[in-house]
C-alpha positions in Angstrom: -0.4 0.1 -0.2 1.2 3.1 -0.9 2.1 5.4 1.7 0.1 8.9 2.4 1.6 11.9 0.3 3.1 14.2 2.8 0.8 17.4 2.8 3.2 19.8 4.7 7.5 20.6 4.5 9.7 20.2 6.3 11.7 23.2 8.1 15.0 21.8 6.8 13.8 21.6 2.8 12.8 25.5 3.9 15.9 27.0 4.9 18.6 28.1 1.8 22.3 28.1 2.4 23.2 31.9 1.7 25.4 30.7 -1.8 22.8 28.9 -2.7 20.3 32.1 -3.4 22.4 35.2 -2.8 25.1 35.1 -5.6 26.2 38.5 -5.5 26.3 40.9 -2.9 22.9 42.5 -2.5 22.1 45.7 -5.1 21.4 48.5 -2.6 19.5 51.4 -4.3 21.8 54.8 -5.0 21.7 57.7 -2.4 23.0 61.0 -3.2 26.0 62.7 -2.0 26.7 63.5 1.4 26.7 67.7 1.3 28.4 69.0 4.1 27.2 72.2 5.6 29.7 75.4 6.5 32.3 74.0 9.1 33.4 77.2 11.0 37.1 77.2 10.5 37.4 74.7 7.9 38.0 75.2 4.1 35.5 73.4 2.6 35.6 70.2 -0.4 36.3 72.0 -3.6 36.6 69.0 -6.1 34.4 69.0 -9.5 32.8 65.8 -8.4 31.5 64.4 -4.9 32.4 60.7 -4.5 30.0 60.1 -1.4 27.6 58.5 -2.7 26.7 54.4 -1.4 28.8 52.1 -3.1 29.2 48.3 -2.2 32.9 47.8 -3.3 34.4 50.9 -1.9 34.8 53.0 1.2 34.1 56.3 1.1 36.5 58.3 3.5 36.4 62.3 4.2 39.4 63.6 5.3 39.9 67.1 7.4 43.6 67.8 6.5 46.2 71.2 6.0 48.6 72.4 3.9 51.2 75.1 3.2 49.2 76.3 0.8 46.1 77.2 3.0 48.7 78.4 5.7 47.6 75.4 7.7 43.9 75.6 7.0 42.0 72.5 8.3 40.3 71.8 5.1 37.7 68.8 4.1 38.5 66.1 1.4 36.6 63.5 -0.2 38.2 60.2 -1.2 36.8 57.4 -3.1 38.0 54.8 -1.7 40.5 53.8 1.5 43.6 53.2 -0.7 42.9 56.9 -2.2 42.7 58.2 0.8 45.9 56.0 2.2 47.6 57.6 -1.2 46.5 61.1 0.0 47.6 60.9 4.0 51.2 59.4 2.6 51.4 62.8 0.0 50.8 64.6 3.2 53.1 63.7 5.4 56.0 64.1 3.4 58.2 67.9 3.7 57.9 68.1 0.2 54.2 68.3 -1.1 53.0 71.6 -1.0 49.0 71.3 -1.3 46.8 68.4 -2.5 43.3 68.4 -4.2 41.2 65.8 -4.3 38.9 64.9 -7.4 40.5 68.5 -9.0 39.0 68.3 -12.4 37.3 66.0 -15.0 37.8 65.4 -18.8 36.3 63.4 -21.6 37.7 60.6 -23.8 37.0 58.4 -26.1 37.1 55.0 -25.5 38.2 51.8 -27.4 33.8 51.4 -28.5 34.3 55.3 -29.5 31.8 56.2 -26.3 32.8 59.5 -24.7 32.9 58.6 -21.4 33.8 61.4 -18.5 36.6 60.4 -15.6 37.3 62.8 -12.5 41.4 62.4 -12.0 41.4 61.6 -8.3 44.0 63.7 -6.6 46.5 66.6 -8.0 50.1 67.0 -5.7 51.5 70.2 -5.5 55.2 69.9 -4.5 57.0 72.8 -2.7 59.4 72.7 -6.1 55.9 73.4 -7.9 55.7 70.3 -9.7 52.7 69.2 -10.2 51.7 65.2 -10.5 48.1 63.6 -11.0 47.4 60.5 -9.4 45.5 57.6 -10.6 44.7 54.7 -7.8 43.4 51.5 -8.9 42.8 48.1 -7.8 45.6 45.5 -9.1 42.6 43.3 -11.2 41.5 46.4 -13.3 45.1 47.8 -14.0 46.1 44.1 -15.2 43.8 44.7 -18.2 44.2 45.8 -21.6 41.1 47.8 -21.7 41.7 49.6 -18.4 45.6 50.2 -20.0 44.2 52.2 -23.0 41.9 53.8 -20.7 44.4 55.0 -18.9 46.6 56.5 -22.0 43.6 57.7 -23.9 43.0 59.9 -20.4 45.8 61.0 -20.6 45.9 62.4 -23.6 42.6 64.0 -23.2 43.8 65.8 -19.9 45.3 69.5 -21.0 49.2 69.8 -20.9 48.5 72.8 -18.3 46.2 71.1 -15.5 49.9 68.7 -13.9 53.7 68.0 -15.5 52.9 64.0 -15.2 50.9 61.7 -14.1 51.4 58.6 -11.8 49.0 54.9 -11.5 49.3 53.6 -7.9 48.1 50.2 -7.6 45.6 49.8 -4.5 46.4 46.6 -3.8 49.2 47.9 -2.6 47.9 49.7 0.6 46.9 46.5 2.8 44.0 46.9 5.1 46.7 47.4 7.8 49.3 49.8 5.9 45.9 51.9 5.3 45.5 51.6 8.9 49.2 52.9 10.3 49.1 55.4 7.8 46.6 57.1 8.9 47.2 56.8 12.5 50.6 58.1 12.0 49.2 60.6 10.4 47.0 62.1 13.4 50.1 61.7 15.8 52.0 63.3 13.2 49.1 67.0 13.8 50.2 66.3 17.5 53.5 67.7 18.1 56.0 66.4 20.7 59.3 67.9 19.4 60.9 67.0 23.1 59.8 63.1 23.2 60.9 63.2 19.1 64.1 64.2 19.7 64.7 62.1 23.5 63.1 58.9 21.6 65.7 59.7 18.2 68.4 59.9 20.2 68.0 56.9 22.1 67.3 54.6 19.8 70.3 55.9 17.8 72.2 54.6 20.9 70.5 51.8 21.8 72.3 48.4 20.9 69.9 46.2 22.0 66.9 47.8 20.1 64.7 45.0 18.4 60.9 45.8 19.2 59.3 49.0 20.0 59.3 48.0 23.3 63.1 48.0 24.3 63.1 51.9 23.8 60.6 52.7 27.0 62.8 51.8 29.7 65.4 53.4 28.3 63.7 56.8 27.7 63.1 60.1 30.4 59.2 60.1 29.5 56.0 58.3 29.7 55.6 54.8 27.4 52.5 56.4 25.9 54.3 59.8 24.7 57.5 57.6 23.3 54.5 55.3 21.5 53.5 58.2 19.8 57.1 59.2 18.5 57.9 55.9 16.9 54.8 56.8 14.8 56.1 60.3 14.0 59.4 59.3 13.5 58.5 56.1 11.6 56.5 58.5 9.4 59.6 61.0 8.8 61.5 57.8 7.7 63.8 58.0 10.5 62.9 54.4 11.9 62.0 51.6 10.2 58.8 48.8 10.2 56.7 46.7 8.6 53.9 49.0 7.7 51.6 45.6 6.5 51.9 44.5 9.5 50.4 46.4 13.4 52.3 48.8 14.4 52.9 48.9 18.1 55.0 48.3 20.8 55.7 44.1 20.3 56.6 45.6 16.6 59.7 45.2 14.9 61.8 48.3 14.3 65.2 49.7 13.3 66.7 53.1 13.1 66.6 53.7 9.2 70.2 53.6 7.3 
């Protein structure tokens, strides 16, 4: 006698593994860019395009930054990705930099299909020497594609010669998550000056023969561990102390005096 047909669905059959039904990240509805109001004592964002719309693939980063060109007055910068923000921060920590602009100009170019496209440059750097440099930041997966290489050449050709003296391409994959975090912290501590602590830690580091980890410095300096720790970040940012920025930079990090 045939068994009675089941009239219910077992709850196990109703459970679907995430990979079974969701083959790609959920597509979120597009949102308008974030427009900041006036901030007292802070210069506004002056890019030609506000890149702060919502994205499933990149982190939009708002950066308050200072440059000699603006007499060190704080200014709002908006980066389209965390890697782009890290590149900017690294430039801002260089004593050779004079000014920096996010989303500085847009150009129209014709791609290989004949279609007209618009591209907004990521960063424009002005050095103390007056040299101006555009920076193109893109992930490695995109950079190895022949089409991207051809697009970059078309963008360079479409960019007015007066806009910059040269353009460099930066591989975003070189800025790992930990490297980005270290750069952001270094930039923060660079804004908190403590010349006394920097001089003490630097002088001790040069003389200490048993320097291997950052913590080896702490018993030999006549300042608090907190000040010494912050000074190490600033000295790494200035290139006086070397460290692996792809690892967490803390008291157990291997460090050494730069040659």
